[in-house]
Backbone as CSV, one residue per row, in Angstrom:
resi,resn,N_x,N_y,N_z,CA_x,CA_y,CA_z,C_x,C_y,C_z
1,MET,164.116,128.801,-35.240,165.536,128.581,-35.181,165.954,128.523,-33.721
2,LEU,166.692,127.494,-33.370,167.157,127.307,-32.002,168.396,128.156,-31.769
3,GLU,168.341,129.005,-30.760,169.496,129.833,-30.426,170.158,129.278,-29.176
4,VAL,171.476,129.147,-29.242,172.244,128.641,-28.119,173.222,129.731,-27.715
5,THR,173.274,130.015,-26.427,174.232,131.012,-25.960,175.539,130.312,-25.610
6,VAL,176.600,131.095,-25.532,177.901,130.542,-25.179,177.825,129.874,-23.811
7,ALA,177.046,130.442,-22.920,176.916,129.883,-21.568,176.309,128.485,-21.589
8,ASP,175.527,128.173,-22.623,174.884,126.860,-22.724,175.761,125.820,-23.410
9,MET,176.892,126.251,-23.980,177.745,125.332,-24.729,178.671,124.552,-23.805
10,THR,178.988,123.337,-24.266,180.031,122.574,-23.581,181.372,123.159,-24.028
11,PRO,182.440,122.887,-23.282,183.754,123.376,-23.720,184.110,122.895,-25.128
12,GLN,183.759,121.664,-25.461,184.063,121.139,-26.803,183.259,121.863,-27.878
13,GLU,181.987,122.142,-27.615,181.163,122.876,-28.577,181.726,124.282,-28.808
14,PHE,182.148,124.916,-27.716,182.727,126.250,-27.822,184.015,126.225,-28.635
15,LYS,184.867,125.243,-28.355,186.129,125.098,-29.080,185.866,124.869,-30.572
16,THR,184.903,124.034,-30.881,184.545,123.760,-32.277,184.036,125.022,-32.961
17,MET,183.189,125.776,-32.259,182.643,127.004,-32.827,183.766,127.998,-33.129
18,ILE,184.689,128.180,-32.199,185.791,129.113,-32.405,186.666,128.647,-33.576
19,GLY,186.959,127.355,-33.636,187.752,126.818,-34.745,187.081,127.065,-36.084
20,ASP,185.780,126.837,-36.138,185.035,127.069,-37.382,185.073,128.543,-37.784
21,LEU,184.929,129.429,-36.801,184.979,130.863,-37.084,186.355,131.293,-37.603
22,ILE,187.411,130.751,-37.003,188.771,131.068,-37.451,188.995,130.559,-38.872
23,ASP,188.574,129.317,-39.132,188.713,128.757,-40.483,188.006,129.635,-41.512
24,GLN,186.785,130.063,-41.191,186.011,130.884,-42.124,186.675,132.232,-42.346
25,LYS,187.159,132.850,-41.277,187.788,134.166,-41.404,189.074,134.069,-42.233
26,LEU,189.876,133.039,-41.994,191.094,132.856,-42.790,190.769,132.639,-44.262
27,ALA,189.732,131.865,-44.523,189.318,131.633,-45.907,188.859,132.946,-46.546
28,ASP,188.151,133.778,-45.771,187.702,135.076,-46.285,188.891,135.978,-46.613
29,ILE,189.892,135.974,-45.735,191.043,136.864,-45.904,191.972,136.369,-47.010
30,LEU,192.299,135.083,-46.967,193.297,134.535,-47.884,192.720,134.090,-49.218
31,GLY,191.449,133.784,-49.236,190.831,133.294,-50.462,191.219,131.849,-50.722
32,ASP,190.735,131.320,-51.811,191.021,129.938,-52.196,192.203,129.931,-53.156
33,PRO,193.339,129.363,-52.727,194.510,129.375,-53.614,194.310,128.552,-54.884
34,ASP,193.321,127.673,-54.881,193.060,126.837,-56.058,191.972,127.418,-56.955
35,ASP,191.450,128.570,-56.594,190.381,129.178,-57.380,190.845,129.419,-58.811
36,GLY,190.061,128.944,-59.761,190.379,129.142,-61.165,191.215,128.034,-61.782
37,LEU,191.762,127.140,-60.950,192.555,126.038,-61.492,191.635,124.908,-61.943
38,VAL,192.102,124.154,-62.899,191.335,123.020,-63.412,191.978,121.737,-62.897
39,MET,191.144,120.854,-62.343,191.641,119.575,-61.846,191.689,118.571,-63.000
40,ARG,192.845,117.931,-63.150,192.958,116.914,-64.201,192.005,115.762,-63.899
41,GLU,191.461,115.193,-64.943,190.486,114.116,-64.799,191.081,112.911,-64.072
42,ALA,192.337,112.567,-64.363,192.975,111.419,-63.722,193.094,111.639,-62.218
43,TYR,193.418,112.866,-61.810,193.537,113.179,-60.378,192.169,113.121,-59.712
44,ARG,191.158,113.642,-60.390,189.788,113.600,-59.862,189.340,112.159,-59.662
45,ASP,189.602,111.320,-60.655,189.218,109.911,-60.559,189.930,109.223,-59.399
46,ARG,191.200,109.549,-59.203,191.958,108.967,-58.088,191.349,109.365,-56.747
47,LEU,190.984,110.639,-56.604,190.367,111.095,-55.357,189.038,110.384,-55.094
48,ILE,188.273,110.177,-56.140,186.991,109.475,-55.999,187.222,108.028,-55.562
49,ARG,188.224,107.351,-56.175,188.543,105.975,-55.774,188.978,105.911,-54.310
50,GLN,189.810,106.869,-53.908,190.275,106.890,-52.523,189.116,107.121,-51.557
51,LYS,188.225,108.026,-51.905,187.078,108.313,-51.048,186.206,107.065,-50.874
52,LYS,185.978,106.339,-51.961,185.185,105.113,-51.894,185.890,104.047,-51.053
53,ALA,187.209,103.928,-51.205,187.974,102.937,-50.443,187.912,103.240,-48.954
54,VAL,188.050,104.495,-48.578,187.981,104.880,-47.163,186.579,104.629,-46.619
55,ALA,185.556,104.912,-47.425,184.173,104.673,-46.994,183.922,103.191,-46.726
56,LYS,184.646,102.312,-47.449,184.509,100.865,-47.236,185.399,100.380,-46.089
57,GLY,186.145,101.289,-45.475,186.988,100.916,-44.347,188.430,100.604,-44.710
58,GLU,188.770,100.753,-45.984,190.144,100.485,-46.400,191.038,101.648,-45.987
59,ARG,192.273,101.323,-45.691,193.240,102.353,-45.306,194.461,102.251,-46.195
60,GLY,195.303,103.259,-46.129,196.512,103.286,-46.937,197.571,102.341,-46.405
61,LYS,198.776,102.514,-46.895,199.894,101.660,-46.496,200.363,102.048,-45.102
62,PRO,200.893,101.080,-44.351,201.430,101.394,-43.024,202.585,102.400,-43.131
63,PHE,202.676,103.293,-42.158,203.686,104.340,-42.163,205.093,103.764,-42.248
64,ASP,205.351,102.686,-41.524,206.685,102.072,-41.553,207.043,101.572,-42.954
65,ALA,206.060,101.037,-43.678,206.312,100.555,-45.034,206.652,101.714,-45.968
66,VAL,205.971,102.835,-45.798,206.236,104.006,-46.631,207.626,104.560,-46.322
67,LYS,207.975,104.636,-45.034,209.316,105.114,-44.656,210.405,104.225,-45.270
68,LYS,210.173,102.917,-45.217,211.173,101.977,-45.768,211.300,102.176,-47.277
69,ARG,210.181,102.323,-47.973,210.196,102.513,-49.428,210.925,103.804,-49.806
70,LEU,210.783,104.829,-48.973,211.443,106.101,-49.247,212.886,106.154,-48.737
71,GLY,213.284,105.096,-48.037,214.649,105.039,-47.523,214.898,105.921,-46.322
72,ILE,213.843,106.186,-45.558,214.015,107.032,-44.365,213.677,106.269,-43.087
73,ALA,213.621,104.956,-43.188,213.273,104.116,-42.039,214.410,104.032,-41.037
């Protein structure tokens, strides 16, 4: 196993490590708010479609179009 000391890390690696540690500690303290909930099949299917679309390089609607549709443009 390769061991890296803090002194050997780049500033970005150190920042990433600290962020990961904070995320893990918060998850340990707060727990998963969705634990025990059941995901509806239609929602699951939608997430899978979106994931595939993003993997193919597709993106959502432009922000300005969404603002206009919501009447907040």
